[in-house]
C-alpha positions in Angstrom: -33.3 -52.4 -20.8 -36.0 -49.8 -20.7 -35.7 -47.2 -23.4 -36.2 -43.6 -22.3 -37.2 -41.3 -25.1 -37.2 -37.5 -24.7 -40.0 -36.5 -27.1 -40.2 -32.9 -28.3 -43.4 -32.7 -30.2 -43.3 -29.9 -32.7 -46.3 -28.7 -34.7 -44.4 -27.5 -37.8 -44.5 -28.2 -41.5 -41.5 -30.0 -42.8 -40.9 -31.1 -46.4 -39.1 -34.5 -46.5 -37.9 -35.7 -49.9 -36.8 -39.3 -50.1 -33.2 -39.3 -51.2 -31.3 -42.6 -51.4 -27.5 -42.4 -50.8 -26.0 -43.0 -54.2 -23.1 -44.9 -52.7 -25.5 -47.6 -51.7 -27.5 -47.7 -54.9 -28.6 -51.2 -55.7 -27.7 -52.8 -59.0 -30.4 -53.0 -61.7 -32.2 -56.3 -61.9 -34.8 -57.7 -64.3 -37.9 -59.7 -63.3 -40.3 -61.5 -65.6 -43.1 -62.9 -63.5 -45.2 -61.9 -60.5 -43.0 -60.6 -57.7 -43.1 -58.2 -54.8 -40.1 -56.8 -53.0 -37.8 -53.8 -52.1 -35.3 -52.4 -54.6 -33.0 -49.5 -53.8 -35.4 -48.7 -50.9 -38.5 -48.5 -53.0 -41.2 -51.1 -52.9 -41.9 -52.7 -56.3 -44.4 -55.1 -57.7 -45.0 -56.9 -61.0 -48.5 -58.5 -61.2 -50.1 -60.2 -64.2 -52.7 -62.8 -64.9 -51.0 -64.1 -68.1 -48.8 -63.1 -71.0 -45.2 -62.0 -71.5 -43.7 -59.3 -69.2 -40.4 -58.0 -68.0 -39.5 -55.2 -65.6 -36.1 -53.8 -65.0 -35.7 -52.3 -61.6 -33.3 -49.3 -61.9 -32.0 -46.9 -59.3 -34.3 -45.4 -56.7 -37.9 -45.3 -58.0 -37.1 -45.7 -61.7 -37.9 -48.7 -63.9 -38.4 -50.0 -67.4 -41.2 -52.4 -68.3 -42.5 -54.2 -71.4 -45.5 -56.4 -72.0 -47.1 -58.4 -74.8 -50.1 -60.7 -75.2 -51.2 -60.0 -71.6 -54.6 -60.2 -70.0 -53.8 -57.6 -67.3 -50.4 -56.5 -66.0 -49.3 -53.9 -63.5 -45.7 -52.6 -63.0 -45.0 -50.2 -60.2 -42.5 -48.7 -57.8 -43.4 -46.7 -54.7 -43.9 -46.7 -51.0 -45.7 -49.3 -48.9 -47.0 -47.7 -45.7 -47.7 -49.7 -42.6 -51.5 -49.6 -43.1 -52.2 -47.9 -39.8 -52.6 -44.2 -40.7 -54.9 -42.1 -42.8 -53.6 -39.7 -45.3 -54.2 -36.8 -42.8 -51.9 -38.5 -40.4 -49.2 -39.3 -42.9 -49.2 -35.8 -44.5 -49.2 -34.5 -48.1 -48.0 -37.1 -50.6 -46.9 -36.2 -54.1 -45.0 -37.9 -56.9 -42.4 -36.1 -59.1 -42.2 -38.3 -62.3 -41.2 -38.6 -65.9 -41.9 -41.4 -68.3 -41.4 -42.4 -72.0 -44.8 -44.1 -72.3 -45.3 -46.2 -75.5 -48.5 -48.3 -75.2 -49.9 -50.3 -78.2 -53.5 -50.7 -77.2 -55.2 -50.3 -73.8 -52.9 -49.1 -71.1 -52.5 -46.3 -68.4 -49.8 -44.4 -66.7 -50.9 -43.4 -63.2 -50.4 -42.9 -59.5 -51.8 -46.0 -58.0 -52.4 -47.6 -54.6 -54.7 -49.1 -52.0 -56.3 -48.2 -48.7 -58.2 -50.2 -46.2 -61.2 -49.6 -44.0 -62.8 -49.2 -46.6 -60.9 -51.3 -49.1 -60.3 -49.1 -52.1 -58.0 -49.4 -55.2 -57.2 -45.9 -56.5 -56.0 -44.5 -59.8 -54.8 -41.0 -60.7 -54.5 -41.4 -64.5 -52.0 -39.1 -66.3 -52.0 -40.8 -69.7 -53.5 -43.8 -71.5 -53.5 -45.7 -74.7 -56.4 -46.4 -77.1 -59.1 -46.3 -74.4 -59.6 -43.7 -71.7 -60.6 -45.4 -68.4 -62.7 -46.3 -66.6 -65.8 -46.1 -69.0 -68.2 -44.9 -66.3 -70.2 -41.7 -65.5 -68.1 -39.1 -63.8 -69.1 -37.9 -60.3 -67.4 -34.5 -60.8 -64.6 -32.5 -62.2 -61.6 -31.3 -60.2 -58.6 -29.1 -60.9 -55.2 -30.3 -59.5 -51.6 -29.4 -60.6 -52.8 -27.1 -63.3 -55.0 -29.7 -65.1 -58.6 -30.9 -64.9 -59.6 -34.5 -64.0 -62.9 -36.4 -64.2 -63.6 -38.3 -61.0 -65.2 -41.7 -61.1 -66.2 -44.4 -58.6 -66.6 -48.0 -59.8 -67.1 -51.4 -58.1 -65.2 -54.6 -58.6 -67.0 -57.8 -57.5 -65.1 -60.8 -56.3 -61.8 -59.6 -58.0 -58.2 -59.9 -56.9 -57.1 -57.4 -54.3 -54.6 -56.9 -51.5 -57.0 -58.9 -49.3 -57.6 -61.7 -51.8 -60.5 -62.1 -54.2 -63.3 -59.8 -52.8 -65.6 -56.9 -53.6 -64.2 -53.4 -53.4 -64.4 -49.9 -54.7 -62.2 -48.2 -57.2 -61.6 -44.4 -57.2 -60.4 -42.7 -60.3 -59.2 -39.3 -61.3 -58.6 -39.2 -65.0 -56.8 -36.2 -66.6 -58.7 -34.6 -69.4 -55.5 -34.1 -71.5 -52.6 -36.6 -71.5 -49.2 -35.9 -70.0 -46.2 -38.1 -69.2 -44.2 -35.9 -66.7 -44.8 -33.5 -63.9 -46.0 -33.6 -60.3 -49.0 -35.6 -59.1 -50.3 -34.1 -55.8 -51.8 -37.4 -54.6 -53.2 -36.0 -51.3 -55.2 -33.3 -53.2 -57.0 -36.1 -55.1 -57.7 -37.8 -51.8 -59.2 -34.6 -50.4 -61.3 -34.1 -53.5 -62.6 -37.7 -53.5 -63.7 -37.3 -49.8 -65.5 -34.1 -50.6 -67.5 -36.1 -53.2 -68.5 -38.7 -50.7 -65.7 -41.2 -51.5 -64.1 -42.0 -48.1 -60.4 -42.9 -47.9 -59.3 -45.3 -45.1 -55.8 -46.2 -43.9 -53.2 -45.9 -46.6 -51.5 -49.1 -47.7 -49.5 -48.0 -50.8 -48.7 -45.1 -53.1 -46.8 -45.9 -56.3 -46.2 -44.8 -59.9 -47.8 -47.5 -62.0 -47.9 -48.6 -65.6 -50.8 -50.9 -66.4 -51.7 -52.8 -69.6 -54.9 -54.6 -70.4 -55.1 -57.0 -73.4 -52.4 -55.0 -75.1 -48.7 -54.7 -75.9 -46.2 -51.9 -75.1 -43.3 -50.5 -73.1 -42.5 -47.7 -70.8 -39.3 -46.2 -69.4 -39.9 -44.5 -66.1 -36.8 -42.3 -65.9 -38.0 -40.2 -62.9 -40.0 -41.3 -59.9 -39.6 -39.6 -56.5 -42.1 -39.8 -53.7 -42.3 -36.7 -51.5 -44.1 -36.3 -48.2 -44.7 -33.0 -46.5 -45.6 -33.9 -42.9 -47.9 -31.6 -40.9 -46.7 -32.8 -37.5 -43.7 -34.9 -36.6 -41.9 -36.1 -33.4 -38.4 -35.0 -32.7 -37.0 -37.7 -30.5 -33.8 -37.7 -28.5 -32.6 -41.2 -27.4 -30.0 -41.5 -24.7 -27.4 -44.1 -25.7 -27.0 -45.5 -22.2 -30.7 -46.4 -22.2 -30.4 -48.5 -25.4 -29.5 -52.2 -25.5 -25.7 -52.6 -25.3 -23.8 -55.5 -26.9 -20.3 -56.5 -27.9 -17.2 -57.8 -26.1 -16.2 -54.5 -24.7 -19.1 -52.1 -24.9 -20.4 -50.5 -21.7 -21.8 -47.5 -20.0 -19.4 -44.5 -19.3 -19.7 -41.5 -17.1 -17.0 -39.3 -18.6 -16.9 -37.0 -20.6 -20.6 -37.6 -20.5 -23.0 -40.3 -19.4 -23.2 -42.5 -22.4 -21.8 -45.7 -24.0 -18.2 -46.6 -24.8 -17.7 -48.6 -28.0 -14.2 -50.0 -28.0 -13.9 -52.7 -30.7 -15.5 -54.0 -33.9 -19.1 -55.2 -33.4 -19.5 -53.2 -30.1 -23.0 -51.7 -30.5 -25.9 -50.0 -28.8 -29.4 -50.4 -30.3 -33.1 -50.1 -29.8 -36.4 -50.4 -31.6 -38.0 -47.3 -33.1 -41.4 -46.9 -34.7 -41.3 -44.8 -37.8 -44.4 -43.2 -39.3 -42.6 -41.9 -42.4 -39.6 -43.1 -44.4 -37.0 -40.3 -44.4 -35.3 -38.7 -41.4 -32.2 -36.9 -40.3 -30.0 -38.6 -37.6 -27.7 -36.6 -35.3 -25.3 -38.3 -33.0 -23.5 -36.6 -30.1 -20.2 -38.2 -29.3 -16.4 -38.0 -29.5 -13.2 -40.0 -29.8 -11.2 -41.0 -26.8 -8.2 -39.2 -28.2 -7.0 -37.2 -31.2 -7.7 -40.0 -33.7 -10.9 -40.0 -35.7 -13.5 -42.3 -34.4 -16.2 -43.9 -36.7 -19.6 -45.0 -35.7 -21.9 -46.6 -38.3 -25.7 -46.2 -38.4 -27.8 -49.2 -39.3 -31.6 -49.3 -39.6 -33.4 -52.6 -40.0 -30.0 -54.2 -40.5 -29.1 -51.9 -43.5 -26.1 -49.6 -43.4 -27.2 -46.0 -43.7 -24.0 -44.0 -43.2 -21.2 -43.2 -40.7 -20.7 -40.5 -38.0 -17.1 -39.2 -37.8 -15.7 -37.7 -34.5 -12.3 -36.0 -34.9 -11.1 -35.7 -31.4 -11.9 -36.0 -27.7 -14.2 -33.0 -27.5 -18.0 -33.8 -27.7 -19.6 -32.7 -30.9 -22.8 -33.5 -32.9 -22.7 -34.8 -36.5 -25.7 -35.4 -38.8 -26.5 -37.9 -41.5 -29.3 -36.2 -43.5 -32.1 -37.5 -45.7 -31.8 -41.1 -44.6 -34.4 -43.3 -46.3 -35.7 -46.4 -44.5 -38.7 -48.6 -44.0 -41.6 -47.5 -41.9 -43.0 -49.3 -38.8 -40.9 -50.9 -36.1 -37.2 -50.9 -37.1 -34.0 -51.6 -35.2 -31.8 -48.5 -35.0 -28.2 -49.5 -34.3 -24.9 -47.6 -33.6 -22.0 -49.9 -34.3 -18.2 -50.0 -34.6 -17.1 -51.7 -37.8 -13.8 -50.1 -38.7 -11.8 -50.1 -35.4 -8.0 -50.2 -36.0 -7.0 -50.2 -32.3 -6.0 -46.5 -32.4 -9.3 -45.1 -31.1 -12.4 -45.7 -29.1 -15.8 -44.1 -29.7 -17.9 -42.5 -27.0 -21.6 -41.9 -27.8 -24.0 -39.7 -25.8 -27.4 -39.4 -27.5 -29.1 -39.8 -30.9 -31.6 -37.2 -32.2 -34.1 -38.2 -34.9 -36.1 -35.6 -36.8 
């Protein structure tokens, strides 16, 4: 079916902090070798060329890592963007972090990521071990988050990257005095680099990273929250009757509003939504068919994100706030999963902002 979206485009500034519902927190897991994935709604990666490593993925963005006798190893948790937008289009990115950082040799604690067009690997180094990277001539000095940073640009020739072995630039902001907790205003570094003739392309990743080079050590990242303050966002209202409707009994209704009736378990209405950022509020207008409480579950990309509760037959709006999800094209689904035969759910429209 065609999906009709009522777009209300608002030029406002909104602070969105990624908050993962604790009731769905994923159990800790430990990995030992190269691996990429999603854990508790944060992207993670362990990459090494050789040596002994382990990385325990804890709740939200936190993790513990340990390394010994390595060539080069990176441990990180953060956000993978969809590689279609510049930082100006995404908004202001920052990381609120804390880490017990215990390197023995050459290592750095940093904000880290990649962009494409041009291909760039970037570092915002907060602390380091025995050697202060990157061992080059600085292009300038900037002040961000109450500290000063030396800015560098280096080139890697035919080295591993997100696009295979190739030649690419590295951008560096290296703090002049070490710290292991605070806020990293990532976008302010992007702006400063561009003012120094270091262009940023489309953002692929932003993460908190611990890196070791020919060294040993460990780090306990006990705080790691990615925050995005969007300059412009779309508030979108999606009429349920214009979604796809599935299930044995689900169908369009005309009373008490034009919408969808969900009558039994697995009755659902759904559609595909393109998300440019990873945290939104979801408000559903609906009601029960009688005085019993009706329950409608929200799924995004196949993952349960919460339940809307409607207490009686009078239409009302209920909101699930701070829902964290993947970016890009995702299936948004309203589904009955706890029907006991005493109620039906009527749903009118879904608002996303």
